[in-house]
C-alpha positions, 0 to 999 in steps of 0.5 A, a space after each residue: 565874853 562867853 555865850 551864856 551872857 547872851 542867853 536868857 536866865 531861867 527866871 519868871 515869866 519864862 523858864 528855859 527847859 532845854 537847849 540843843 544844837 540842830 544840824 542839817 540832816 544831810 552833811 555837805 563838804 565845807 564851803 565859805 561864802 563871802 559876804 557882800 557890802 549889804 551883808 557886812 554893813 549890818 554886822 553892827 545891828 541886832 539879830 532879826 527877831 520875829 515870832 508867832 503865837 500859835 494855838 495850844 497843840 493836842 500833843 504833849 509839848 515835849 513831843 512837839 519840840 522833838 518834831 520841830 527839831 526834826 523838821 528844823 534839821 530838814 529846813 537847814 538842808 534847804 537853808 544850809 548857810 544858816 547852820 554855819 558860822 561867821 568867822 573872821 580872817 586876819 591878814 596884812 593889807 595887800 598889795 603893799 604889805 605895809 604892816 597894817 592889818 585888815 579883816 575879812 568876815 565870811 560865812 563858813 558853812 560846815 553844818 555846825 548847826 542852829 540852836 533850838 530852845 525849849 522854854 515854858 511860861 505856864 503863868 502867861 496866856 495868849 491874852 497877855 500878849 494880844 489882849 491890848 494894844 499895849 505890848 508887855 515887852 518884858 514877856 514878849 522879849 523873853 520869848 526870843 533867844 539871843 536878845 540884844 546880840 549884834 551880828 558881829 558878836 556871832 563872829 567874835 564868839 562863834 554864836 549860831 546864826 539862827 536860834 529858835 525858841 519854842 515856849 509853852 504858854 498856858 493856852 498856846 505855844 510861841 515860836 520865836 526865831 532870831 536870825 543874824 541880819 548879815 545872813 539874810 534880810 526879811 525876805 530870807 527870814 520869812 522864806 526860811 520860816 515858811 519852809 520850816 512850818 511847811 516841812 513840819 506840817 507835811 510830816 517832814 516832807 521836804 518843802 514844795 517851795 522853790 529852790 533858793 539862791 544861796 550864793 552871794 551876788 556881787 557887782 563887777 566892781 566889788 572885790 571878792 572877798 572884801 577886806 576891811 581896814 580894821 585889826 579887830 571886828 570889835 572896832 566897828 561895833 558901837 553898842 547902842 545905849 538903849 533908852 530905858 523909857 521906850 514903850 511898844 504898841 501893836 496896832 491892827 488896821 482892817 482891810 476896809 480901814 486901809 482902803 479908806 486911808 488909801 482912797 483919802 490920800 489919793 483923793 487929796 493928791 488929785 484935788 491938790 493937782 500937779 501929781 500926775 499919774 502918781 498912785 499912793 500905795 496902801 502901805 504909803 497911806 498907812 505910814 503917812 497916817 502914822 507919821 502925822 499922828 506921831 508928830 502930833 503925839 511928840 508935840 513937835 514944833 512946826 519948824 522941827 525937822 522930821 524924817 521917815 526912813 524906809 527899806 526898799 527891796 532890790 530884788 526885781 529892781 537891780 538887774 542880776 539879783 534873782 527873786 529867790 536870793 537869800 542874802 541881803 538885798 535892801 537899800 535905805 531911803 529917807 523922806 525929810 520934812 518939817 513937823 508943820 508940813 507933815 501935820 498941816 498939809 494932809 495925809 496925801 501930802 505926807 504919803 507923797 513924800 514917802 512915795 517919792 522915796 520909792 520912786 527915786 530908787 536908782 539902780 546906778 546909784 545902788 551899784 555905785 554904792 556897792 562898788 565903793 563900799 570896800 574902799 570906805 566901809 560904812 555900817 548901820 548903827 541903831 543910835 544914828 537911826 533914832 535921831 533924838 526922837 524926831 524920826 520914824 523908821 519902818 522895816 519888814 513888809 506886809 507882803 511877807 507870809 506871816 499867817 500861812 505858817 501853820 506848823 500842823 496844829 493850827 494857823 498863827 493867832 498873832 505875830 510879834 517881834 523881840 527886843 532886836 533893834 527896838 529904838 524910839 520911832 521904830 515901826 515894824 509892819 506885818 501882814 494883818 490877820 485873815 479875819 481883818 479882811 484882805 489887805 489888812 496890816 499891823 504896825 508894831 510901834 516903839 516910842 517914848 511912853 508919854 508919846 505912846 500915851 498921847 498916840 493911843 488917845 489920838 482919836 484921828 489915829 485910833 479911828 482907823 485901828 481895830 482895837 482888841 476886844 
């Protein structure tokens, strides 16, 4: 399968003007970086896709794209592995050499380059994207490169690990970035985005941000490199049959609204007694608010099982992983209950279930999983996360600096994500816009269309939402 099969066609509403390969400004000696279990288990999901709607620049967009190409080359100096390629080494298993094949997937850093796409959508305006809580998916998804490409595809077809698309709109610019999830997690993604925007804003001065840790972190019990018992990498990929009937909405909650939800959740727990010193966080209160509303919107039966999956960051929680680590360092946690309990026991009770997921984090268990993964490789599949329309899952973090990404012609107007990993029940959380007050958050929610119709008409849920005007 050729690379062009993964690329958007030059069709309305978005037309591709040009593509170029951007190499790091300063070449280095080639280097191989071995991937950890955290990196390898994500070979089977889509690229991370996040992007920013920016104001219309005063300069011609052609000049802007040239400037972004120059600053991207400098950013790749700082994030050199993102200019590399995933490669597959095939070899016989050792030590018995019994004829079975195994593979090693590694990151080969030789400055091969990232991709920069210039596109135009003159018929699309900013309000088409942000003017409603309903997301125009066909437009927004076309603002990103490498749609519906899983991480393993990059190794099989030598695709770039990082691709950025700059799309000129009628009254603005959208910068969408796609990054292979095996190259890094959300923390790494936004660290790169922040550095790139700062370099461009400073006129190609190197970012003032702290150095990043590029080398991978392994436990002492994990083999390096990790040989996986497959003859071909394609054998681990299960193409997720994406449901055609999935719709998206983008909900923003003001800082004041978030404070009310948090206070309500904590008050309910205190009144119920027995929770001790537990304090529900703002995010836990918001996600509990969503969980209860989605159960109602799905018309879930009281006895029906429901779950909420969350990512728990391991930086600062697992000894030895530096804060500036640029690989993947997250683990999965899942709260389980019945729809009747979630809907009937109140916001505080639902938030408490999410709080317990985070509180149950155990470093020893994480280390044990990392140490045994090579002997029994298990991969993440979107089809398993969706759970037949009874589950919710949240990725990303409101702590990621989204609205600080000023490339030099104005702060972002909005943030959106592409088609990557969009499943029924996916809720992506973002930092809220400044005008919504300190502590504001946004949720990009993906559910079945009939469920979404009921959700946006749920007065209890929408009472907390800042509706676009």
